N, C-alpha and C positions, 0 to 999 in steps of 0.2 A: 727453263732456267730459273734458278733460285735467285729472287730479287735481292736477297740479303748480301750476296757476293758483290753486287753492283755498288754498294755504299759502305762496305765493311771497314774501309780505311778511315772513315770519319771526315775526310777532306777530299775535295774534287781531284786534286793532283795526285794524291795517294791512291784514290780509287782508280785513276787512269793507269797507274803502275799495276794495280791489281787486275787489270783486264787480261793479264796473262796469269794463269794459276794452274794448279794441278788438281784434277778430279779423276778419281778411280785410276790413279797412277798414270794418267795421260796429261800432257801439256795442253791447255786450252787457251784460245785467244779470242776475246770478244770483239776484236776489231776486224773481223773477217766478213760478217754478214751485215747487210743493211739493217735488218730487224734488231740484231743484237746491239749494234751501234746506236740506233734510235732509242732502244730501251735504256741503254746506259746514259745517254744524254738526258732523257726524261727523268730517270731516277736521281740524277745528279743536278736537277733543276737548271739545266742549260737550255732546254726547249720545253714548250708546254705539251700537254697530253694530246692536243689536236694536231700536232706537227706531222706532216706527211714524210714518208721515206724518201721522197724526191730530193730533200735537202742533203742527203748523204751522197756526196759526189766523191770521185777519186781524189780530188784535191783536198777535200775535208778529211778523208781517211788518211792521206799522207800527212796532213797537219797533225792529226791525233797521234799517229805513230811517232812523229818527230817530237811532239810534246811529251809523249810517254818515255821516249829515249832520254830527253832532257831531265825529266822527273826521276828516272832511274839513276842518271848521273848525279843528281842532287842527293839522292838517298845514299848512293855509294860513297860520295864525298863526305857527307856528315856522319856516316857510320864509321869511316876510317879515321877522320881527324876533326870532326865537328865543325869544319869550316868549308866554305865554298871556294873552289879554285877561281882564279881570275878568268879562266876559260869559260867556266859555267856562268859567272857573272856577266861576261860579254854576251853569251848566248841569250840570257834573260833580257838584257838591255836591247838586243836586236829584235826580239819578239815584241817588246814594248814599243820600240820605234816603228816597227812595221805594222802595228795594229792601229786601225783608223777608228778611234772612239771619240764620241762627243759626250759632254756632260750636260745633264739637264737637271734643273731644280724642280723637285716635286713638292707640292704644297697641297695637302688635303686637310680635312677637318681634324684628323687624329694626330698627324705628325708631319714633319718635313724631312726630306731626304734628298740625296743626290742619286740620279740614275745615270748609269754608264751605258751608252747605246752605240753598238758597232754598226758600221755601214753594211757589213755582210755577216752571215752566220759564222764565218771563220773568225772575223774580228771579235764577235761576242764570245765565242768559245775560247779563243786565245786569251782574251782579257780575263775571263773568269778563272781559267786555270793558272795563268801567271800571277794574277792578283792573289789567288788563294795560296799559291806556293809562297810568295813573299810574305803574306799575312801570317802564315803558319810559322815561318822562320823568325818573323819579327816578334810574335807573341808567345811562342812556346819554346821551351828548352829542347834542343835537338835530341837529347837523350830520351825524350818522350815519344819520338818516332821510332817504332820498333818493328822488327820482323817477328811473325808468329813463331812460337817455340815448338809447335807441332812438327814432327819430323817430315811429314808429307805435305806441308803447307808452305808456300812462298809468299803469302800475302803480308803486306805492311799495314800498320794502323797507328793512329795517334792515341797514345795512352793519356786519357784525361781523368783517370781515376785519382782520387785524393792522394793516395800514397805513391802513385806512380809505379806500382808493382805488377800491373797487368801483364800477362805472358802470352795470351792467345788472342787472335783476331776475333774469334767468336767462341764463347764458352760451350755452346751446344755442339758445334761440329769439331772443334779442335781441342777444347779444354777438357777438364775433368768432368766427364758426363754425369757421374754420380753426384758430384757436388752441384753441378748445374741443375740437375733434376730436383734435388732437395731444395735448392734456392727458389726455383720456379714454383714448386709445390707450396712452399712456405708463404709466398706472397700472392698466390693465386686467389682470386676473389670468389 
C-alpha cells in the first residue's frame, strides 16, 4: 500500500473520505482489513506506531464508516452550495455530544497546551475527526476543498497553494507527470 494515499487529502476527515479510491480501474476500500485501518490511523496521527491491531473492533470500523459517510455528506454539501445543511450540523453536534473527552493542561519547559483525552479509542478518533472537520471549515474557504481533476481519481484534497489553483491530489500520480518530473529534478539536491 502506497502510504501517500493515506494522507493525500491534507486533513484527517478528508483522508477518511479518501479511504475509498480507484486503483487500476478498481474501487478500493481501506476500511476492510485491520492492518489497513491501523496503517491509516497511524499515518493520520490518531494512534502511535506501537499500537496493536487488537484496538480495531467491529464497533470502531462501524464508527469510521459512519464518520466517512458524514464527511462525504459534508463534501457533497459544500460542493453544491458551500453551506452545511441543518441535518449535517445536527449529526456533527450528536457526535460531539456522544464523545466523552476530558481536557488537560500540559505545561512543560518549552510550551503550554491543552490535551484532549478520550475515555476510549473511539472517543479519541471521533474527537480528532470532528474537530478537524470543524477546524477546516472554520479556517479555510470551502472552495479550497477540491476533488482531483484526474479522470480516474475520486480523491479530495485541501488546496493550500498560494494561488488556490491546484488541480490534482498528487502531481506525480494524477497531475502532469512531465511537469512534475521537471520540478523534482530542478529542486533535487
